[in-house]
Backbone as a printed PyTorch tensor [residue, N CA C, xyz], in Angstrom:
tensor([[[-29.5300,  14.4830,   1.0850],
         [-29.4770,  15.3420,  -0.0490],
         [-28.2950,  16.2630,   0.0430]],

        [[-27.6570,  16.3950,  -0.9610],
         [-26.5960,  17.5260,  -1.1590],
         [-27.3060,  18.9340,  -1.2880]],

        [[-26.6520,  19.8210,  -1.6980],
         [-27.3710,  21.0290,  -2.0290],
         [-27.9640,  20.9880,  -3.1350]],

        [[-29.1820,  21.3200,  -3.3180],
         [-30.1230,  21.3740,  -4.4940],
         [-29.9620,  22.5600,  -5.4040]],

        [[-29.7120,  22.3750,  -6.4780],
         [-29.3620,  23.5250,  -7.5590],
         [-30.1110,  23.2770,  -8.7880]],

        [[-30.4350,  24.6010,  -9.4390],
         [-31.0830,  24.5000, -10.7430],
         [-30.1690,  25.2270, -11.6500]],

        [[-29.8990,  24.5590, -12.7470],
         [-28.9330,  25.0680, -13.7680],
         [-29.3980,  24.9400, -15.0720]],

        [[-29.1340,  26.0330, -15.9040],
         [-29.5040,  25.8680, -17.2900],
         [-28.6730,  24.6370, -18.0410]],

        [[-29.3470,  23.9860, -18.9090],
         [-28.8290,  22.9450, -19.6980],
         [-28.2200,  23.4000, -21.0020]],

        [[-26.9000,  23.5600, -21.1180],
         [-26.3150,  24.1350, -22.2210],
         [-25.3680,  23.1970, -22.9830]],

        [[-25.1980,  21.9530, -22.4630],
         [-24.3660,  20.8610, -23.2360],
         [-25.2460,  19.7690, -23.6860]],

        [[-24.7340,  19.1940, -24.6540],
         [-25.3990,  18.0290, -25.3110],
         [-25.6580,  17.0090, -24.1920]],

        [[-24.5980,  16.7690, -23.4250],
         [-24.6380,  15.8310, -22.3390],
         [-25.7770,  16.0770, -21.3810]],

        [[-25.7810,  17.2420, -20.9340],
         [-26.9330,  17.6370, -20.0180],
         [-28.3100,  17.5200, -20.5890]],

        [[-28.3710,  17.9560, -21.9360],
         [-29.5760,  17.7790, -22.6260],
         [-30.2010,  16.2060, -22.6350]],

        [[-29.2410,  15.4120, -22.8640],
         [-29.4690,  13.9790, -23.0270],
         [-29.8810,  13.5290, -21.7610]],

        [[-29.2200,  13.9920, -20.6600],
         [-29.4240,  13.5170, -19.3970],
         [-30.8900,  13.9460, -18.8920]],

        [[-31.2670,  15.0580, -19.2070],
         [-32.6120,  15.5380, -18.9590],
         [-33.6620,  14.7280, -19.6940]],

        [[-33.3600,  14.3170, -20.9320],
         [-34.3660,  13.4780, -21.6040],
         [-34.4240,  12.0660, -20.9570]],

        [[-33.2460,  11.5910, -20.3630],
         [-33.5210,  10.1800, -19.6820],
         [-34.2160,  10.4580, -18.2470]],

        [[-34.0850,  11.5970, -17.6240],
         [-34.8860,  11.9850, -16.4800],
         [-36.2690,  11.8570, -16.7900]],

        [[-36.8600,  12.5490, -17.8530],
         [-38.2520,  12.6150, -18.1930],
         [-38.6790,  11.1720, -18.5030]],

        [[-37.7920,  10.3380, -19.1900],
         [-38.2510,   8.8220, -19.4140],
         [-38.3160,   8.1480, -18.1110]],

        [[-37.5580,   8.3650, -17.1590],
         [-37.6720,   7.5810, -15.9190],
         [-38.9030,   8.2080, -15.1280]],

        [[-39.2320,   9.3390, -15.2310],
         [-40.4970,   9.8850, -14.5910],
         [-41.6710,   9.1740, -15.1660]],

        [[-41.7580,   9.3970, -16.4810],
         [-42.8690,   8.7870, -17.1570],
         [-42.5020,   7.3930, -17.6980]],

        [[-42.4270,   6.4460, -16.8730],
         [-42.0190,   5.1280, -17.1690],
         [-42.7520,   4.5350, -18.4490]],

        [[-42.1380,   3.8110, -19.1540],
         [-42.7140,   3.1450, -20.3560],
         [-42.6940,   3.8520, -21.6300]],

        [[-42.4040,   5.0750, -21.5170],
         [-42.2990,   6.0370, -22.7700],
         [-40.8250,   6.3520, -22.9080]],

        [[-40.1210,   5.9040, -23.9950],
         [-38.7100,   6.3360, -24.3210],
         [-38.6740,   7.5220, -25.1510]],

        [[-39.6360,   8.1590, -25.2380],
         [-39.5460,   9.4740, -26.0560],
         [-40.3580,  10.5030, -25.4200]],

        [[-40.4480,  10.7010, -24.1280],
         [-41.0610,  11.6440, -23.4200],
         [-40.9090,  13.0260, -23.8600]],

        [[-39.6460,  13.3540, -23.9820],
         [-39.0770,  14.5850, -24.5400],
         [-37.8620,  14.4400, -25.0260]],

        [[-37.8110,  14.0140, -26.4910],
         [-36.4850,  13.7250, -26.9830],
         [-35.5190,  14.8110, -26.9390]],

        [[-34.2330,  14.3730, -26.8150],
         [-33.0630,  15.3630, -26.6030],
         [-33.0010,  16.2110, -27.6980]],

        [[-33.3010,  15.6880, -28.9800],
         [-32.9930,  16.8270, -30.0710],
         [-34.0550,  18.0080, -29.9180]],

        [[-35.2440,  17.6980, -29.4380],
         [-36.2540,  18.8410, -29.2990],
         [-35.8620,  19.6390, -28.0830]],

        [[-35.3590,  18.9390, -26.9550],
         [-34.7500,  19.9070, -25.7590],
         [-33.5950,  20.7530, -26.4260]],

        [[-32.8170,  20.2050, -27.0950],
         [-31.6090,  20.9690, -27.5410],
         [-31.9770,  22.0650, -28.4690]],

        [[-32.9180,  21.8630, -29.3400],
         [-33.5050,  22.9140, -30.0720],
         [-34.1980,  23.9870, -29.2830]],

        [[-34.9470,  23.6970, -28.3280],
         [-35.5020,  24.6800, -27.4190],
         [-34.4560,  25.4320, -26.6990]],

        [[-33.4500,  24.8370, -26.2040],
         [-32.4000,  25.4020, -25.4330],
         [-31.6630,  26.3070, -26.2840]],

        [[-31.2840,  25.9260, -27.5550],
         [-30.5230,  26.6180, -28.6640],
         [-31.3630,  27.8980, -28.9410]],

        [[-32.6690,  27.8500, -28.9550],
         [-33.3800,  29.1100, -29.3500],
         [-33.8070,  29.9850, -28.2390]],

        [[-33.2310,  29.6480, -27.0630],
         [-33.5340,  30.6910, -26.0670],
         [-34.4890,  30.3060, -25.1050]],

        [[-35.1180,  29.2890, -25.2330],
         [-36.1700,  28.8180, -24.3230],
         [-35.6840,  28.2570, -22.9320]],

        [[-36.7260,  28.0240, -22.0490],
         [-36.3600,  27.4390, -20.7470],
         [-36.0310,  26.0760, -20.6960]],

        [[-34.8470,  25.5980, -20.5290],
         [-34.5910,  24.2110, -20.4340],
         [-33.4810,  24.0850, -19.2760]],

        [[-33.9350,  23.5060, -18.1670],
         [-32.9270,  23.4450, -17.0450],
         [-33.0550,  22.1530, -16.3310]],

        [[-31.9390,  21.8820, -15.5770],
         [-32.0140,  20.5590, -14.7070],
         [-31.8420,  20.9320, -13.2540]],

        [[-32.5990,  19.9940, -12.5010],
         [-32.5280,  20.0760, -10.9380],
         [-31.5010,  19.1610, -10.4990]],

        [[-30.5770,  19.6490,  -9.7240],
         [-29.4310,  18.7780,  -9.3430],
         [-29.3600,  18.5980,  -7.8560]],

        [[-29.0740,  17.3450,  -7.4150],
         [-28.6580,  17.0950,  -6.0420],
         [-27.1180,  16.8620,  -6.1490]],

        [[-26.3480,  17.7590,  -5.8180],
         [-25.0180,  17.7790,  -5.9770],
         [-24.6730,  17.7360,  -7.5580]],

        [[-24.0470,  16.7060,  -8.1100],
         [-23.8340,  16.6980,  -9.4700],
         [-24.7680,  15.6350, -10.2170]],

        [[-25.7400,  15.1120,  -9.4050],
         [-26.6630,  14.2380, -10.0170],
         [-27.9880,  14.9490, -10.5530]],

        [[-28.2860,  14.8570, -11.6080],
         [-29.5220,  15.4070, -12.1640],
         [-30.8420,  14.6980, -11.6260]],

        [[-31.6930,  15.1750, -10.9300],
         [-32.8340,  14.5450, -10.3480],
         [-34.1950,  15.0370, -10.9270]],

        [[-34.1210,  16.0960, -11.6810],
         [-35.2730,  16.6360, -12.2380],
         [-34.9810,  17.5840, -13.3470]],

        [[-35.9350,  17.8380, -14.1720],
         [-35.6190,  18.7860, -15.3130],
         [-37.1420,  19.5560, -15.6340]],

        [[-36.7640,  20.5300, -16.4650],
         [-38.0670,  21.3790, -16.8520],
         [-37.8390,  21.9780, -18.2720]],

        [[-38.8690,  22.0250, -18.9900],
         [-38.6550,  22.7810, -20.2630],
         [-39.9760,  23.3890, -20.6540]],

        [[-39.7020,  24.7890, -21.0640],
         [-40.8810,  25.4160, -21.5540],
         [-40.3010,  26.3820, -22.7720]],

        [[-41.3610,  26.7050, -23.4200],
         [-41.1070,  27.6650, -24.7680],
         [-42.0700,  28.7480, -24.9330]],

        [[-41.4940,  29.6770, -25.6920],
         [-42.3820,  30.9850, -25.8690],
         [-43.7160,  30.6790, -26.5710]],

        [[-44.6740,  31.1900, -26.2230],
         [-45.9280,  31.0770, -27.0570],
         [-46.5520,  32.4820, -27.2940]],

        [[-47.6000,  32.5290, -28.1110],
         [-48.0380,  33.8950, -28.4870],
         [-48.7010,  34.6000, -27.3760]],

        [[-48.4890,  35.9590, -27.4710],
         [-47.6420,  36.6120, -28.3940],
         [-46.2780,  36.2950, -28.0040]],

        [[-45.3570,  36.1560, -29.0450],
         [-44.0090,  35.7310, -28.6920],
         [-43.2730,  36.6430, -27.7270]],

        [[-42.6320,  36.1930, -26.8650],
         [-41.7220,  36.8570, -25.9560],
         [-42.5170,  37.5640, -24.7120]],

        [[-43.8340,  37.3080, -24.5860],
         [-44.6330,  37.8460, -23.5510],
         [-45.4360,  36.8100, -22.9290]],

        [[-45.3140,  35.4750, -23.4630],
         [-46.0020,  34.2510, -23.0130],
         [-45.1930,  33.1680, -23.2070]],

        [[-45.4420,  32.1580, -22.2550],
         [-44.6520,  30.9300, -22.2870],
         [-45.4990,  29.6870, -21.9660]],

        [[-45.2570,  28.6370, -22.7240],
         [-45.9250,  27.4000, -22.4110],
         [-44.8600,  26.4400, -21.6480]],

        [[-45.3050,  25.9430, -20.3870],
         [-44.4580,  24.9940, -19.5910],
         [-44.9540,  23.6480, -20.0760]],

        [[-44.1170,  23.0460, -20.8780],
         [-44.4450,  21.8370, -21.4050],
         [-44.3190,  20.5950, -20.5870]],

        [[-43.1240,  20.5620, -19.7940],
         [-42.8860,  19.3400, -19.1280],
         [-41.9410,  19.7680, -17.8570]],

        [[-42.3650,  19.0730, -16.7330],
         [-41.4820,  19.3230, -15.3490],
         [-41.6450,  18.0340, -14.8530]],

        [[-40.4470,  17.4840, -14.3980],
         [-40.4570,  16.3100, -13.7340],
         [-39.5070,  16.0210, -12.6540]],

        [[-39.6570,  15.3400, -11.6440],
         [-38.5490,  14.9340, -10.5670],
         [-38.6380,  13.4310, -10.4690]],

        [[-37.4440,  12.9030, -10.4890],
         [-37.2720,  11.5070, -10.1300],
         [-37.9990,  11.0140,  -9.0700]],

        [[-38.6330,   9.7810,  -9.1540],
         [-39.6560,   9.1030,  -8.0660],
         [-38.9650,   9.3400,  -6.6610]],

        [[-37.5620,   8.9880,  -6.4800],
         [-37.0570,   8.9620,  -5.0800],
         [-37.0210,  10.3480,  -4.5190]],

        [[-37.1440,  11.4020,  -5.3000],
         [-37.0900,  12.7330,  -4.8070],
         [-38.3540,  13.4950,  -4.6900]],

        [[-39.5120,  12.8250,  -5.2330],
         [-40.8260,  13.5320,  -5.2150],
         [-41.3210,  13.5590,  -3.8050]],

        [[-42.2850,  14.6430,  -3.6340],
         [-42.8300,  14.8920,  -2.2680],
         [-42.0020,  15.7220,  -1.3890]],

        [[-40.8860,  16.3770,  -1.8450],
         [-40.0710,  17.1300,  -1.0410],
         [-39.9890,  18.5390,  -1.3800]],

        [[-40.9580,  19.0570,  -2.1260],
         [-40.9960,  20.4390,  -2.6770],
         [-40.1260,  20.8540,  -3.8370]],

        [[-39.4400,  19.9180,  -4.3940],
         [-38.6200,  20.1010,  -5.5320],
         [-39.2090,  20.6080,  -6.6810]],

        [[-40.5250,  20.0400,  -6.9550],
         [-41.2720,  20.5530,  -8.2100],
         [-41.7040,  21.9070,  -8.0220]],

        [[-42.0600,  22.3350,  -6.9270],
         [-42.3740,  23.6920,  -6.4870],
         [-41.1970,  24.6020,  -6.7960]],

        [[-39.9640,  24.1000,  -6.2810],
         [-38.8120,  24.8080,  -6.4640],
         [-38.4700,  25.1020,  -7.9650]],

        [[-38.6820,  24.0560,  -8.8410],
         [-38.4120,  24.2490, -10.1000],
         [-39.5690,  25.1330, -10.7780]],

        [[-40.7240,  25.0290, -10.4380],
         [-41.8530,  25.9160, -10.9820],
         [-41.5590,  27.3330, -10.5230]],

        [[-41.1160,  27.5830,  -9.2370],
         [-40.7720,  28.9120,  -8.9680],
         [-39.6070,  29.4640,  -9.6750]],

        [[-38.6090,  28.6410,  -9.8970],
         [-37.4260,  29.1170, -10.7720],
         [-37.8410,  29.3950, -12.0160]],

        [[-38.7680,  28.6540, -12.7300],
         [-39.2770,  28.9020, -14.0100],
         [-40.1110,  30.3450, -14.0070]],

        [[-40.7770,  30.5310, -12.9690],
         [-41.4820,  31.8310, -12.8920],
         [-40.5960,  33.0570, -12.7780]],

        [[-39.6720,  32.8430, -12.0560],
         [-38.5640,  33.9640, -11.8340],
         [-37.8330,  34.1850, -13.2420]],

        [[-37.4520,  33.0880, -13.8680],
         [-36.9310,  33.1110, -15.2720],
         [-37.7200,  33.9520, -16.2440]],

        [[-38.9550,  33.5270, -16.2850],
         [-39.8970,  34.1930, -17.1810],
         [-40.1370,  35.7560, -16.8080]],

        [[-40.2470,  36.0280, -15.4090],
         [-40.5210,  37.4400, -15.1290],
         [-39.2360,  38.2380, -15.5310]],

        [[-37.9970,  37.6100, -15.2200],
         [-36.8310,  38.2730, -15.4610],
         [-36.6850,  38.7310, -17.0800]],

        [[-37.4810,  38.0620, -17.8550],
         [-37.4490,  38.3490, -19.3060],
         [-38.7080,  39.0100, -19.8730]],

        [[-39.4320,  39.5740, -18.7970],
         [-40.6750,  40.2920, -19.2350],
         [-41.8010,  39.4570, -19.7040]],

        [[-41.9610,  38.1290, -19.3070],
         [-42.9280,  37.1840, -19.6060],
         [-43.8510,  37.2540, -18.3020]],

        [[-45.0730,  37.5940, -18.6690],
         [-45.9060,  37.7010, -17.4190],
         [-47.0510,  36.6830, -17.4900]],

        [[-47.0060,  35.7880, -18.5450],
         [-48.1390,  34.7990, -18.6450],
         [-47.5350,  33.3630, -19.0300]],

        [[-47.7990,  32.4130, -18.1610],
         [-47.3930,  31.0030, -18.4690],
         [-48.5040,  30.1660, -18.4670]],

        [[-48.6010,  29.3090, -19.3060],
         [-49.6070,  28.3000, -19.5500],
         [-48.9890,  26.8170, -19.4800]],

        [[-49.7890,  25.9140, -18.9230],
         [-49.4390,  24.4510, -19.0270],
         [-50.5880,  23.7320, -18.8830]],

        [[-50.4710,  22.3290, -19.0760],
         [-51.6090,  21.4230, -18.9390],
         [-51.1900,  20.3990, -17.9540]],

        [[-52.2230,  19.7520, -17.3880],
         [-51.9950,  18.6510, -16.4880],
         [-53.1020,  17.7030, -16.6020]],

        [[-52.8210,  16.4620, -16.2040],
         [-53.9910,  15.4190, -16.1280],
         [-54.7380,  15.5240, -14.8360]],

        [[-56.1080,  15.7930, -15.1380],
         [-56.9950,  16.1070, -13.8820],
         [-57.2210,  14.8960, -13.1190]],

        [[-56.9190,  13.6330, -13.7730],
         [-57.2920,  12.4190, -12.9750],
         [-56.0950,  11.9230, -11.9940]],

        [[-54.9730,  12.6140, -12.1820],
         [-53.7770,  12.2420, -11.2400],
         [-53.8650,  13.2420, -10.0250]],

        [[-54.4550,  12.8830,  -8.8690],
         [-54.7070,  13.6420,  -7.8110],
         [-53.4960,  14.4900,  -7.2950]],

        [[-52.4200,  13.8500,  -7.3410],
         [-51.1960,  14.6070,  -6.8730],
         [-50.8810,  15.6720,  -7.7480]],

        [[-51.0360,  15.6230,  -9.0530],
         [-50.7530,  16.6510,  -9.9480],
         [-51.7140,  17.7760,  -9.7890]],

        [[-53.0510,  17.3960,  -9.7700],
         [-54.1240,  18.2110,  -9.6590],
         [-53.9580,  19.0510,  -8.3100]],

        [[-53.7650,  18.4510,  -7.3750],
         [-53.2990,  19.2750,  -5.9210],
         [-52.1840,  20.1480,  -6.2080]],

        [[-51.1820,  19.6980,  -6.7180],
         [-49.9620,  20.5020,  -6.8160],
         [-50.4570,  21.8150,  -7.8320]],

        [[-50.9570,  21.5240,  -8.9850],
         [-51.2720,  22.6210,  -9.7710],
         [-52.2400,  23.6140,  -9.2360]],

        [[-53.4040,  23.0730,  -8.6380],
         [-54.4380,  24.0130,  -8.2410],
         [-54.2130,  24.5930,  -6.8400]],

        [[-53.7690,  23.7400,  -5.8740],
         [-53.5950,  24.2590,  -4.4740],
         [-52.3100,  24.7890,  -4.2050]],

        [[-51.1750,  24.1250,  -4.5470],
         [-49.9230,  24.4850,  -4.2560],
         [-49.5590,  25.8290,  -5.1950]],

        [[-49.6280,  25.5760,  -6.3960],
         [-49.2720,  26.6150,  -7.4920],
         [-50.3300,  27.6950,  -7.5980]],

        [[-51.6330,  27.4070,  -7.1980],
         [-52.7400,  28.4250,  -7.4530],
         [-53.0730,  28.7240,  -8.8890]],

        [[-52.9480,  27.6460,  -9.6950],
         [-53.3330,  27.9700, -11.0360],
         [-54.7900,  28.3340, -11.2140]],

        [[-55.0880,  28.8940, -12.4450],
         [-56.4700,  29.1840, -12.7820],
         [-56.8210,  28.2830, -14.0240]],

        [[-57.7570,  27.3220, -13.9660],
         [-58.1280,  26.5340, -15.0520],
         [-59.0410,  27.3430, -16.1210]],

        [[-58.5040,  27.4350, -17.3870],
         [-59.0810,  28.0710, -18.3750],
         [-59.7910,  27.3140, -19.5770]],

        [[-59.3620,  26.0030, -19.5760],
         [-59.7600,  25.0010, -20.6920],
         [-59.8160,  23.6640, -20.2300]],

        [[-60.7940,  22.9110, -20.6940],
         [-60.7800,  21.4270, -20.5160],
         [-60.5070,  20.8700, -21.9370]],

        [[-59.3410,  20.2480, -22.1190],
         [-58.9240,  19.8570, -23.4340],
         [-59.0830,  18.2660, -23.5570]],

        [[-60.0650,  17.9620, -24.4520],
         [-60.3990,  16.5740, -24.5450],
         [-59.2310,  15.8390, -25.3950]],

        [[-58.7240,  14.7920, -24.9290],
         [-57.6420,  14.0060, -25.5720],
         [-56.7210,  14.8540, -26.2950]],

        [[-56.0750,  15.8120, -25.5740],
         [-55.2060,  16.8220, -25.7740],
         [-54.1060,  16.2950, -26.7720]],

        [[-53.3680,  15.1020, -26.3530],
         [-52.3320,  14.6390, -26.8440],
         [-52.4700,  13.2320, -27.7210]],

        [[-53.6270,  12.8560, -27.8190],
         [-54.0410,  11.6200, -28.4080],
         [-53.4390,  10.4400, -27.5330]],

        [[-53.0810,   9.2870, -28.1210],
         [-52.5450,   8.1480, -27.4300],
         [-51.2620,   8.3870, -27.0070]],

        [[-50.9440,   8.1470, -25.6810],
         [-49.6270,   8.3160, -25.2200],
         [-49.1590,   6.8940, -24.5780]],

        [[-47.8460,   6.5650, -24.8420],
         [-47.3450,   5.1520, -24.5530],
         [-46.8730,   5.0930, -23.1760]],

        [[-46.8450,   6.1370, -22.3110],
         [-46.2130,   5.9830, -20.8820],
         [-47.1000,   5.1680, -19.9730]],

        [[-46.6140,   4.6550, -18.9980],
         [-47.4150,   3.8720, -18.0160],
         [-48.7190,   4.5500, -17.3560]],

        [[-48.4910,   5.8890, -17.3030],
         [-49.5220,   6.6870, -16.4640],
         [-50.6080,   6.8160, -17.4140]],

        [[-50.4230,   7.0140, -18.7550],
         [-51.5530,   7.3870, -19.7300],
         [-51.9580,   6.3390, -20.6820]],

        [[-51.2360,   5.2890, -20.8470],
         [-51.5640,   4.1970, -21.6580],
         [-52.9690,   3.6790, -21.5750]],

        [[-53.7190,   3.5800, -22.5460],
         [-55.0690,   2.9760, -22.5720],
         [-56.0830,   3.9810, -22.0740]],

        [[-55.8380,   5.2280, -21.9040],
         [-56.6960,   6.2880, -21.5260],
         [-56.5610,   7.4220, -22.4430]],

        [[-57.6780,   8.2010, -22.5190],
         [-57.6010,   9.5050, -23.3300],
         [-56.8560,  10.4190, -22.5290]],

        [[-56.0820,  11.3160, -23.1140],
         [-55.2660,  12.4450, -22.6360],
         [-55.8460,  13.6660, -22.4680]],

        [[-57.1230,  13.5290, -21.7160],
         [-57.6640,  14.9190, -21.2910],
         [-56.8000,  15.6380, -20.2630]],

        [[-56.8930,  17.0490, -20.6150],
         [-56.1340,  17.8620, -19.7250],
         [-56.8260,  19.0940, -19.3330]],

        [[-56.3920,  19.6700, -18.1730],
         [-56.8540,  20.9430, -17.7630],
         [-55.7120,  21.8820, -18.1150]]])
């Protein structure tokens, strides 16, 4: 690997690449996080970054402000390409997101994860040390990606 770098995505090209990265992580869904939504989030001052190995984007993350505005943030999606998973890069992205939020006076971040995917449950509970506050039944409804297809989208 080259030097790993996290950069804000401020160009249309970067936004579209992030959308393609999310689609590659959640195989089977070609609208995981549409570029137009990512662009709107970035344009309105929310957290939209790419994780780079040299000049190649290998991961991305997006979060938006939640209530009360500007003191809370919801981390909607973070993903790292399959060939780069298991190397601590997801943790690096989440730590960057935390520092970004704290630098803006945001002391509360929420997100959801699928409790049936052991790798994600371990990452969120053991690695990041999150606190579960809700069990959300079929939170997103039917999802077309290979991970969620045919199952309810329950989330912690």
